[in-house]
C-alpha positions as CSV (number, residue, x, y, z in Angstrom):
1,R,-33.1,-76.7,177.7
2,K,-35.3,-75.9,180.7
3,C,-36.3,-72.5,179.6
4,Q,-36.9,-73.8,175.9
5,S,-39.2,-76.7,177.6
6,M,-41.2,-73.5,179.3
7,G,-42.0,-72.0,175.9
8,V,-38.6,-69.7,175.6
9,K,-37.7,-69.1,172.0
10,F,-34.1,-68.2,171.2
11,V,-34.0,-65.7,168.2
12,Q,-30.5,-64.9,166.4
13,G,-30.6,-61.9,164.4
14,Y,-31.0,-58.1,164.2
15,P,-33.6,-56.4,165.6
16,I,-34.7,-53.6,163.3
17,S,-38.0,-52.2,164.7
18,S,-40.6,-52.9,167.5
19,L,-43.9,-52.0,168.8
20,R,-44.6,-50.7,172.1
21,D,-47.7,-50.3,174.3
22,E,-48.3,-46.3,174.6
23,E,-49.4,-46.6,178.3
24,D,-46.8,-48.6,179.8
25,G,-44.0,-48.8,177.2
26,R,-43.8,-52.6,177.2
27,V,-42.4,-54.0,174.2
28,L,-45.3,-56.0,172.3
29,S,-43.5,-57.1,169.3
30,V,-40.0,-57.0,167.5
31,D,-39.3,-57.2,164.0
32,V,-36.2,-59.0,163.3
33,N,-33.9,-59.6,160.7
34,I,-32.7,-63.2,160.4
35,T,-30.0,-64.0,157.7
36,R,-29.4,-67.7,156.8
37,K,-26.9,-69.1,154.4
38,K,-28.4,-71.3,151.6
39,E,-26.7,-74.0,149.6
40,G,-23.5,-72.4,147.5
41,N,-22.9,-68.6,148.5
42,E,-26.6,-67.5,148.4
43,I,-27.7,-65.6,151.6
44,Q,-31.3,-65.1,152.5
45,T,-32.4,-62.3,154.7
46,Q,-35.9,-62.4,156.0
47,T,-37.8,-60.0,158.3
48,V,-39.9,-61.9,161.0
49,K,-42.3,-60.3,163.5
50,Y,-42.6,-62.0,167.1
51,N,-45.3,-61.2,169.3
52,V,-43.6,-61.0,173.2
53,N,-44.5,-61.0,176.5
54,N,-40.8,-60.4,177.6
55,V,-37.6,-59.6,175.9
56,V,-34.2,-60.8,177.1
57,N,-31.5,-58.3,175.6
58,A,-28.3,-60.8,175.3
59,A,-26.4,-58.8,172.7
60,G,-23.2,-58.5,175.0
61,A,-21.2,-55.2,174.2
62,H,-23.9,-54.2,171.6
63,C,-26.8,-54.3,174.1
64,S,-27.4,-50.4,174.1
65,K,-27.7,-50.3,170.6
66,V,-30.5,-53.1,170.8
67,M,-32.2,-51.2,173.6
68,E,-32.2,-47.9,171.4
69,T,-33.8,-49.7,168.7
70,L,-36.1,-51.4,170.9
71,A,-37.2,-48.1,172.5
72,G,-38.2,-46.9,168.9
73,Q,-37.6,-43.5,167.1
74,N,-38.2,-40.3,169.1
75,R,-37.9,-42.1,172.6
76,Q,-35.7,-41.8,175.3
77,L,-34.7,-44.9,177.3
78,Q,-35.9,-44.6,180.9
79,Y,-32.8,-46.5,182.2
80,P,-30.0,-46.3,179.3
81,I,-27.4,-49.0,179.4
82,P,-23.9,-47.5,179.7
83,V,-22.1,-50.1,177.6
84,E,-20.4,-49.6,174.1
85,P,-18.5,-51.9,171.9
86,R,-14.5,-51.4,172.2
87,K,-12.1,-52.6,169.5
88,R,-9.4,-54.7,170.9
89,C,-6.5,-56.5,169.4
90,I,-5.0,-59.7,171.0
91,F,-1.9,-61.3,169.8
92,F,-0.6,-64.7,170.7
93,I,3.0,-65.6,170.0
94,H,4.4,-69.1,170.9
95,C,8.4,-69.3,170.6
96,A,9.5,-72.8,169.2
97,T,12.8,-72.4,171.1
98,Q,13.3,-72.5,175.0
99,Q,14.2,-69.3,176.8
100,Q,18.1,-68.5,176.9
101,S,18.4,-67.3,180.6
102,P,17.7,-69.6,183.4
103,D,17.5,-66.9,185.8
104,V,14.0,-65.8,184.3
105,I,11.4,-68.0,185.4
106,V,8.7,-68.0,182.6
107,P,7.1,-71.1,181.4
108,S,7.7,-72.2,177.7
109,I,3.9,-72.2,176.9
110,A,3.3,-68.3,178.2
111,P,2.2,-66.5,175.5
112,L,3.8,-62.9,174.9
113,T,1.3,-60.2,176.3
114,I,1.8,-56.7,175.4
115,C,-0.2,-54.1,177.6
């Protein structure tokens, strides 16, 4: 909330292109695809241009792809981010019955974890 009171705008969407300063490489504007769900099943996609002074990349595992988009075509990143998304699966199984062996000390609420 504090940063919003200081003028920060949070944008949730997909960056598709950017305009950069040719001299120092700063990002001057970012074009973002914003998808909104309207009444019913209608989905509206809109491209919005944001003129920016600073960009904070909060894309998590997809941050390197966002940085490549912001760098623009035919440009190399000076400091590439070595982060890539990986597919992971986690399964939690909860047994309705208590454990049979009194020798094994496992809490009844412990999930089954397979590594």
